[in-house]
C-alpha positions as CSV (number, residue, x, y, z in Angstrom):
1,M,41.0,-17.0,97.8
2,K,39.5,-18.9,94.9
3,A,37.0,-17.2,92.7
4,M,35.2,-17.8,89.4
5,I,35.7,-14.7,87.2
6,L,33.9,-13.4,84.1
7,H,36.6,-11.7,82.0
8,T,34.8,-11.6,78.7
9,V,31.1,-11.5,77.9
10,G,30.1,-14.7,76.1
11,K,33.0,-16.8,77.5
12,P,33.1,-19.3,80.4
13,L,34.0,-18.2,83.9
14,E,37.7,-18.7,84.8
15,L,39.0,-20.1,88.1
16,R,41.5,-17.6,89.6
17,N,43.3,-16.8,92.9
18,L,42.5,-13.3,94.2
19,P,43.4,-11.5,97.4
20,V,40.7,-11.7,100.1
21,P,38.9,-8.4,100.0
22,E,39.0,-5.9,102.8
23,P,35.8,-4.4,104.1
24,S,35.2,-0.6,104.0
25,D,33.6,1.3,106.8
26,H,30.0,0.1,105.9
27,Q,30.8,-3.4,104.7
28,L,31.0,-6.9,106.0
29,L,33.7,-9.4,105.1
30,L,31.9,-12.7,104.5
31,K,33.2,-16.3,104.2
32,V,30.8,-17.6,101.6
33,E,29.1,-20.8,102.4
34,T,26.6,-21.0,99.5
35,C,25.7,-19.0,96.4
36,G,22.7,-19.6,94.3
37,I,22.8,-19.8,90.5
38,C,20.3,-17.5,88.8
39,R,19.1,-16.9,85.2
40,T,20.3,-13.3,85.6
41,D,23.8,-14.7,85.7
42,L,23.2,-16.1,82.2
43,H,21.9,-12.8,81.0
44,I,25.1,-11.1,82.2
45,I,27.3,-13.7,80.6
46,D,25.4,-13.6,77.4
47,G,25.5,-9.8,77.2
48,E,21.8,-9.3,77.5
49,L,22.5,-7.1,80.6
50,E,24.9,-4.5,79.3
51,E,28.0,-3.1,80.9
52,P,28.9,-5.5,83.7
53,N,31.9,-4.3,85.7
54,L,34.5,-6.7,84.2
55,P,36.4,-8.6,85.4
56,L,33.6,-9.7,87.6
57,V,32.8,-12.2,90.3
58,L,29.2,-13.2,89.6
59,G,26.6,-14.4,92.1
60,H,23.9,-12.6,94.0
61,Q,22.2,-15.2,96.2
62,I,24.9,-15.4,98.9
63,V,24.8,-16.9,102.3
64,G,27.9,-16.4,104.4
65,T,29.4,-16.0,107.8
66,V,30.6,-12.6,109.0
67,Q,34.4,-12.5,109.5
68,E,35.0,-8.8,109.9
69,V,32.8,-5.7,110.2
70,G,33.6,-2.2,109.0
71,T,34.1,0.6,111.5
72,S,30.6,2.0,110.9
73,V,28.7,-1.3,111.1
74,T,26.5,-1.7,114.2
75,D,23.9,-4.3,113.2
76,F,26.2,-7.3,112.7
77,E,29.2,-8.9,114.4
78,P,31.7,-11.7,113.5
79,G,30.0,-15.1,113.5
80,D,26.6,-13.9,112.3
81,K,25.0,-15.7,109.4
82,V,23.8,-13.3,106.6
83,G,22.3,-13.3,103.2
84,V,23.3,-10.9,100.3
85,P,20.7,-10.2,97.5
86,W,20.8,-8.6,94.1
87,L,20.3,-5.1,95.4
88,G,23.7,-4.1,96.8
89,Y,23.5,-0.3,97.1
90,T,21.1,2.6,96.7
91,C,21.9,6.3,97.0
92,G,19.0,7.2,99.4
93,E,18.7,10.6,97.8
94,C,16.9,10.3,94.4
95,E,13.2,10.6,94.0
96,F,12.7,6.9,94.1
97,C,14.6,6.3,97.2
98,R,12.8,9.1,99.0
99,S,9.4,7.7,97.9
100,G,10.0,4.1,99.2
101,Q,10.9,2.8,95.7
102,E,14.6,2.1,96.3
103,N,14.3,-0.8,93.8
104,L,14.2,1.9,91.1
105,C,17.1,4.0,92.5
106,D,18.8,6.0,89.7
107,N,22.2,5.1,91.2
108,A,21.7,1.6,92.4
109,Q,24.4,-1.0,92.2
110,F,23.8,-4.7,92.0
111,T,25.6,-7.7,93.5
112,G,27.4,-9.8,91.0
113,Y,27.0,-7.2,88.3
114,N,28.4,-3.8,89.4
115,I,29.8,-5.2,92.6
116,N,31.7,-8.5,93.0
117,G,29.4,-11.3,94.1
118,G,29.5,-14.7,95.7
119,F,31.2,-17.1,93.2
120,A,34.2,-16.9,95.5
121,E,35.4,-18.1,98.9
122,Y,35.1,-14.6,100.4
123,T,33.2,-11.5,99.5
124,V,32.4,-8.0,100.9
125,A,28.9,-6.5,101.0
126,N,27.3,-3.3,102.3
127,A,25.8,-4.2,105.7
128,H,22.7,-2.1,105.0
129,F,21.8,-4.5,102.2
130,C,22.4,-7.8,104.1
131,F,19.7,-9.8,105.8
132,P,20.1,-11.9,109.0
133,I,19.7,-15.6,108.4
134,P,18.8,-17.8,111.3
135,K,21.8,-20.0,112.2
136,D,19.6,-23.1,112.2
137,Y,18.3,-22.3,108.6
138,P,20.3,-24.4,106.2
139,A,22.5,-22.3,103.9
140,L,21.6,-24.4,100.9
141,Q,17.9,-23.7,101.5
142,A,18.5,-20.0,102.2
143,A,20.5,-19.1,99.1
144,P,17.6,-19.4,96.5
145,L,15.4,-17.3,98.7
146,L,17.7,-14.3,98.1
147,C,16.7,-13.7,94.5
148,A,14.4,-16.3,93.1
149,G,12.3,-16.2,96.3
150,L,12.4,-12.4,96.7
151,I,11.5,-11.6,93.1
152,G,8.8,-14.2,93.2
153,Y,7.5,-12.8,96.4
154,R,7.4,-9.2,95.1
155,S,5.7,-10.5,92.0
156,L,3.2,-12.4,94.1
157,R,2.3,-9.4,96.1
158,K,1.6,-7.4,93.0
159,T,-1.3,-9.9,92.2
160,G,-3.1,-8.6,95.3
161,D,-6.2,-10.7,96.2
162,A,-6.0,-12.9,93.1
163,Q,-6.9,-16.5,94.0
164,N,-6.2,-18.5,90.8
165,L,-2.6,-17.8,89.6
166,G,-0.8,-18.9,86.5
167,F,3.0,-19.3,86.7
168,Y,4.7,-19.4,83.3
169,G,8.2,-21.0,83.6
170,F,8.4,-23.3,86.5
171,G,12.0,-23.0,87.7
172,S,13.6,-21.8,90.9
173,A,11.3,-18.8,91.6
174,A,8.1,-20.5,90.7
175,H,8.6,-23.6,92.8
176,I,9.5,-21.4,95.8
177,I,6.5,-19.0,95.4
178,S,4.1,-21.8,94.6
179,Q,4.6,-23.0,98.2
180,V,3.9,-19.5,99.5
181,A,0.8,-19.1,97.4
182,V,-0.6,-22.5,98.4
183,H,0.1,-21.6,102.0
184,Q,-2.0,-18.5,101.5
185,G,-4.9,-20.6,100.2
186,K,-4.4,-19.7,96.5
187,E,-4.5,-22.1,93.6
188,V,-1.5,-22.4,91.3
189,Y,-1.6,-23.3,87.6
190,A,1.8,-24.2,86.3
191,F,2.9,-23.7,82.7
192,T,6.1,-25.4,81.5
193,R,7.8,-26.0,78.1
194,P,5.4,-28.0,75.9
195,G,5.9,-31.7,76.4
196,D,7.8,-31.3,79.7
197,E,5.9,-33.9,81.6
198,E,8.6,-34.2,84.3
199,G,8.5,-30.4,84.9
200,Q,4.7,-30.6,85.1
201,E,4.8,-33.4,87.6
202,F,7.4,-31.5,89.6
203,A,5.0,-28.5,89.7
204,R,2.2,-30.7,91.0
205,S,4.5,-32.1,93.7
206,V,5.0,-28.6,95.2
207,G,1.3,-27.8,95.2
208,A,0.1,-26.8,91.7
209,T,-3.5,-27.6,91.1
210,W,-2.9,-28.0,87.4
211,A,0.1,-28.2,85.1
212,G,0.4,-28.1,81.4
213,G,2.4,-26.7,78.4
214,S,2.9,-23.0,78.0
215,K,0.8,-22.9,74.8
216,T,-2.1,-24.6,76.5
217,L,-5.0,-22.6,78.0
218,P,-5.8,-23.5,81.6
219,P,-9.1,-25.3,82.4
220,E,-10.5,-22.1,83.8
221,K,-9.7,-18.4,83.5
222,L,-7.1,-17.1,85.9
223,D,-7.2,-14.0,88.1
224,A,-3.5,-13.2,87.4
225,A,-0.4,-14.7,85.8
226,I,3.3,-14.3,86.6
227,I,5.8,-14.8,83.8
228,F,9.1,-16.1,85.2
229,A,10.5,-17.4,81.8
230,P,12.3,-14.7,79.8
231,V,10.1,-15.4,76.8
232,G,8.2,-12.4,75.3
233,P,5.6,-14.5,73.4
234,L,4.3,-15.7,76.8
235,V,2.8,-12.2,77.4
236,P,0.1,-12.4,74.7
237,Q,-0.4,-16.1,75.5
238,S,-1.0,-15.3,79.2
239,L,-3.4,-12.5,78.4
240,K,-5.6,-15.1,76.8
241,A,-5.6,-17.1,80.0
242,I,-6.7,-14.3,82.5
243,K,-10.1,-13.0,83.4
244,K,-11.4,-9.5,82.8
245,G,-9.5,-7.1,85.0
246,G,-6.7,-9.7,85.4
247,Q,-3.0,-8.9,85.6
248,V,0.1,-10.2,83.9
249,I,3.2,-9.7,85.9
250,C,6.6,-10.0,84.1
251,A,9.1,-11.0,86.8
252,G,12.3,-11.2,84.9
253,I,15.1,-8.6,84.6
254,H,15.4,-9.5,80.9
255,M,12.8,-10.8,78.4
256,S,12.9,-11.4,74.6
257,D,10.8,-9.0,72.5
258,I,7.0,-9.2,73.1
259,P,5.3,-9.8,69.7
260,S,2.3,-7.7,68.7
261,F,-1.1,-8.9,69.7
262,P,-4.7,-7.7,69.1
263,Y,-6.0,-5.0,71.5
264,K,-9.0,-7.2,72.3
265,D,-6.7,-9.5,74.3
266,L,-5.7,-6.6,76.5
267,W,-9.2,-4.9,76.6
268,E,-11.6,-5.3,79.6
269,E,-9.1,-3.7,81.9
270,R,-6.4,-6.5,81.8
271,S,-3.0,-5.1,82.6
272,I,0.7,-5.9,82.1
273,E,3.3,-4.9,84.7
274,S,7.0,-5.6,85.2
275,V,8.9,-6.2,88.4
276,A,12.2,-4.5,88.9
277,N,14.7,-5.7,91.5
278,L,13.6,-5.7,95.2
279,T,13.6,-3.6,98.3
280,R,15.1,-4.3,101.6
281,Q,11.6,-4.4,103.1
282,D,10.8,-7.2,100.6
283,G,13.7,-9.2,102.1
284,I,12.7,-8.5,105.7
285,D,9.1,-9.6,105.0
286,F,9.9,-12.6,103.0
287,M,12.5,-14.0,105.3
288,Q,9.9,-13.9,108.0
289,I,7.3,-15.8,105.9
290,A,9.5,-18.4,104.3
291,P,10.3,-20.4,107.6
292,K,6.6,-20.4,108.5
293,V,5.4,-22.0,105.3
294,P,8.0,-23.6,105.5
295,V,9.6,-23.1,102.0
296,K,11.6,-26.1,100.9
297,S,13.6,-25.7,97.7
298,N,14.5,-28.6,95.5
299,I,18.3,-28.1,95.4
300,T,21.0,-29.4,93.0
301,T,24.5,-28.7,94.4
302,Y,27.7,-27.9,92.7
303,S,31.2,-27.0,93.9
304,L,32.7,-23.5,93.2
305,E,34.9,-25.1,90.4
306,Q,31.7,-26.5,88.8
307,A,30.1,-23.0,88.3
308,N,30.2,-23.3,84.5
309,Q,28.6,-26.7,84.6
310,A,25.8,-25.3,86.8
311,L,25.2,-22.4,84.4
312,D,25.1,-24.8,81.5
313,D,22.7,-27.0,83.3
314,L,20.5,-24.0,84.1
315,R,20.5,-23.0,80.4
316,A,19.5,-26.5,79.4
317,S,16.9,-27.0,82.2
318,N,18.8,-30.1,83.4
319,F,17.5,-29.8,87.0
320,E,14.2,-29.1,88.7
321,G,14.1,-26.2,91.2
322,S,17.3,-24.4,92.2
323,A,21.0,-24.8,91.7
324,V,23.4,-23.7,94.5
325,L,27.2,-23.6,94.7
326,Q,28.4,-25.2,98.0
327,I,31.6,-23.2,98.7
328,S,32.3,-24.0,102.3
329,S,30.6,-25.9,105.1
330,D,31.0,-23.5,108.0
């Protein structure tokens, strides 16, 4: 099979021929149809997430068709369409797994980081961490839901009953979750790079009530803000935009350093919280909600061989919405 391999941190991926993997007892062998491109892939390539399992097949927003099932698998069969997210394994035994916080598992492994992912024609995945995808749900649309959508959804749930929401960084996750928030009757205020008029218009096109630059304060105080951009200075900036008792949710797996800020900006029971990974229940819940909205991602497609171009375009913000590798058409 063809696969795009990360051999050296800081270097482009390399196209290689690898043996098709064989599933273990608890795994599925998948023919990969699509795989989303994520900013986390850039963090791995750039060395901001340390100790990837090199050489590595990146990609953790995988939609594929089951080809074989391991001897212990009972929930899937050949021909099923499934999605594979970032969380690829948990131990089930640590204090976090036992308390329903498997996203914080001490021994977790992650797709496209510790475990080979979906920038390939075939991959294997633990069946316990795969989600059924309706056969009539387009694979190109399903792929971004498996990380951008799931992390956005977990972040949105942390805002509770907040009605006026600020989204800082309006990329794949924000444009998906904006649709969910609007569906729930909430108002979305979108913050983009200063001067990005196209990005602001894009945000309005998917339901944002208001859109402006990230250094601009919104026309009214917000109940909560979610920061999707990996930019530390957005934390004190967003604190200025929220009401008393408001929340700032940091949704990324990596963020640049947060600069110091005066305590008065945090005072009055404002809070800052991070989101780490996802749980299987997040996936089950979100995959039920997304078709009802219905969520429609703005997709830019690339071939497997164009993975480096897709990553470069993500880094340069050369597209609106989500980028997805189209690997097969089954």
